[in-house]
C-alpha positions as CSV (number, residue, x, y, z in Angstrom):
1,X,12.6,4.9,-19.4
2,X,9.8,4.9,-16.8
3,X,8.7,4.6,-13.2
4,X,6.7,1.7,-12.1
5,X,4.8,0.7,-8.9
6,X,3.8,-3.0,-8.6
7,X,1.2,-4.0,-6.1
8,X,-0.1,-7.3,-4.8
9,X,-3.5,-6.9,-6.4
10,X,-6.0,-4.7,-8.2
11,X,-7.5,-3.2,-5.1
12,X,-4.0,-2.1,-3.9
13,X,-3.5,-0.5,-7.3
14,X,-6.8,1.3,-7.1
15,X,-6.1,2.5,-3.6
16,X,-2.7,3.9,-4.5
17,X,-4.2,5.6,-7.6
18,X,-6.7,7.3,-5.4
19,X,-4.3,8.6,-2.7
20,X,-1.0,9.3,-4.4
21,X,-0.3,12.8,-5.7
22,X,-1.4,13.4,-9.3
23,X,2.2,14.4,-10.3
24,X,3.4,10.9,-9.4
25,X,0.4,9.1,-11.0
26,X,0.9,11.1,-14.2
27,X,4.4,9.7,-14.8
28,X,4.2,6.3,-13.0
29,X,2.8,3.1,-14.3
30,X,0.9,1.2,-11.6
31,X,0.5,-2.5,-12.2
32,X,-1.1,-5.3,-10.1
33,X,0.2,-8.7,-9.5
34,X,-1.8,-11.6,-8.1
35,X,-0.2,-11.8,-4.7
36,X,3.2,-10.9,-3.3
37,X,5.2,-13.5,-5.2
38,X,3.5,-12.5,-8.5
39,X,4.2,-8.8,-7.7
40,X,7.9,-9.5,-7.2
41,X,8.1,-11.5,-10.5
42,X,6.3,-8.7,-12.3
43,X,8.8,-6.1,-10.9
44,X,11.7,-8.2,-12.2
45,X,10.0,-8.3,-15.6
46,X,9.8,-4.5,-15.6
47,X,13.4,-4.4,-14.6
48,X,14.4,-6.6,-17.5
49,X,12.3,-4.5,-19.9
50,X,14.0,-1.2,-19.0
51,X,12.1,0.5,-16.2
52,X,14.4,2.9,-14.4
53,X,12.6,3.1,-11.0
54,X,10.6,0.2,-9.7
55,X,8.8,0.2,-6.4
56,X,7.0,-2.9,-5.1
57,X,4.2,-2.5,-2.6
58,X,3.4,-5.6,-0.5
59,X,1.7,-6.4,2.8
60,X,3.7,-7.8,5.7
61,X,0.6,-9.9,6.6
62,X,2.0,-9.8,10.2
63,X,2.7,-7.5,13.1
64,X,5.5,-9.7,14.2
65,X,8.8,-7.9,13.8
66,X,10.8,-11.0,12.9
67,X,8.3,-12.0,10.2
68,X,8.2,-8.5,8.9
69,X,12.0,-8.4,8.6
70,X,12.0,-11.8,6.9
71,X,9.4,-10.9,4.4
72,X,11.1,-7.6,3.5
73,X,14.5,-9.3,3.3
74,X,13.2,-12.1,1.1
75,X,11.6,-9.5,-1.3
76,X,14.7,-7.4,-1.5
77,X,16.9,-10.5,-2.0
78,X,14.6,-11.7,-4.8
79,X,14.8,-8.4,-6.6
80,X,18.6,-8.1,-6.1
81,X,19.1,-10.9,-8.7
82,X,17.5,-8.9,-11.5
83,X,20.0,-8.4,-14.4
84,X,19.8,-4.6,-14.6
85,X,20.8,-1.4,-13.0
86,X,17.3,-0.3,-12.4
87,X,16.6,1.3,-9.1
88,X,14.3,-0.9,-7.0
89,X,12.7,-0.5,-3.7
90,X,10.3,-2.6,-1.6
91,X,7.7,-0.8,0.6
92,X,6.0,-3.1,3.2
93,X,2.7,-2.1,4.7
94,X,2.2,-3.4,8.2
95,X,0.1,-5.6,8.4
96,X,-1.5,-4.6,5.1
97,X,-2.2,-1.6,2.8
98,X,-5.7,-1.3,4.1
99,X,-4.3,0.0,7.4
100,X,-4.1,3.4,5.7
101,X,-7.9,3.6,6.0
102,X,-7.1,4.1,9.7
103,X,-5.0,7.2,9.1
104,X,-7.8,9.3,10.7
105,X,-10.1,8.1,13.5
106,X,-12.9,10.6,12.6
107,X,-13.0,9.3,9.0
108,X,-13.7,5.7,10.3
109,X,-16.1,6.9,12.9
110,X,-18.0,9.0,10.4
111,X,-18.1,6.3,7.8
112,X,-19.3,3.6,10.2
113,X,-21.4,5.9,12.3
114,X,-19.8,4.6,15.5
115,X,-17.6,6.1,18.1
116,X,-14.4,4.3,18.6
117,X,-12.1,4.5,21.7
118,X,-8.4,5.3,21.2
119,X,-7.6,1.7,22.3
120,X,-10.0,0.2,19.8
121,X,-8.7,2.4,17.1
122,X,-5.1,1.3,17.7
123,X,-6.2,-2.3,17.7
124,X,-8.1,-1.8,14.4
125,X,-5.1,-0.2,12.8
126,X,-3.0,-3.3,13.6
127,X,-5.7,-5.6,12.1
128,X,-7.6,-3.8,9.4
129,X,-9.4,-6.8,8.0
130,X,-10.8,-7.7,11.4
131,X,-11.7,-4.1,12.0
132,X,-13.6,-3.7,8.8
133,X,-15.5,-6.9,9.4
134,X,-16.3,-6.0,13.0
135,X,-17.2,-2.3,12.3
136,X,-19.5,-3.3,9.4
137,X,-21.4,-5.9,11.4
138,X,-20.0,-8.9,9.6
139,X,-20.1,-7.6,6.0
140,X,-17.3,-8.8,3.7
141,X,-14.2,-6.6,4.1
142,X,-13.7,-6.7,0.4
143,X,-17.0,-4.8,-0.2
144,X,-16.4,-2.3,2.6
145,X,-12.9,-1.6,1.2
146,X,-14.3,-0.6,-2.2
147,X,-16.9,1.7,-0.6
148,X,-14.3,3.2,1.8
149,X,-12.1,3.9,-1.2
150,X,-15.0,5.9,-2.8
151,X,-15.4,8.0,0.5
152,X,-11.8,9.2,0.5
153,X,-11.8,13.0,0.0
154,X,-9.0,15.5,-0.3
155,X,-8.8,16.0,3.5
156,X,-8.4,12.3,4.1
157,X,-5.9,12.0,1.2
158,X,-3.7,14.5,3.0
159,X,-3.7,12.4,6.2
160,X,-3.2,9.2,4.3
161,X,-0.2,10.7,2.5
162,X,1.4,11.2,5.9
163,X,1.1,7.5,6.8
164,X,4.6,5.9,6.8
165,X,4.3,3.6,3.8
166,X,2.5,6.1,1.6
167,X,5.0,8.9,2.6
168,X,7.9,6.5,1.7
169,X,6.4,6.0,-1.8
170,X,5.9,9.7,-2.3
171,X,9.5,10.5,-1.2
172,X,10.9,7.7,-3.4
173,X,9.3,9.2,-6.5
174,X,9.9,12.8,-5.7
175,X,13.6,12.5,-4.8
176,X,15.8,12.4,-8.0
177,X,12.7,11.9,-10.1
178,X,13.1,11.0,-13.7
């Protein structure tokens, strides 16, 4: 029937719509839950309603390997009880999807008009919410995220598409595509 990506929220949906290749967007429905649990329930609903390939995109909300493993295991286990033979996959962004804004140091430096050391950049990538607040001088990360989204050009898209989670999504929908 169809391919579906389910995200945790509307911003995640908008971000994926911006960065994924057009050939995937054209044949894939992207829907937003209201948090990780909601996204998993929504994915099960799509499974029950006949979607062939379902991919769930959630944040790990942690850099701790044990917590990351537990969250992914829980999500996969939750989806495994779906009464269908739909193909399902969970992609976990560590610690959150917004880390893909940090795919390119020069993009962040140009946007914020600040030079960032390699050490700072690595720290920021591990905690994007903190980074966006710090780099913006205390502005709400939510507002900065939306503006950053609008500044993504084709060059940055190419770099973002090579980030592990985004690359995994692209490969999932290009291998044995329906």
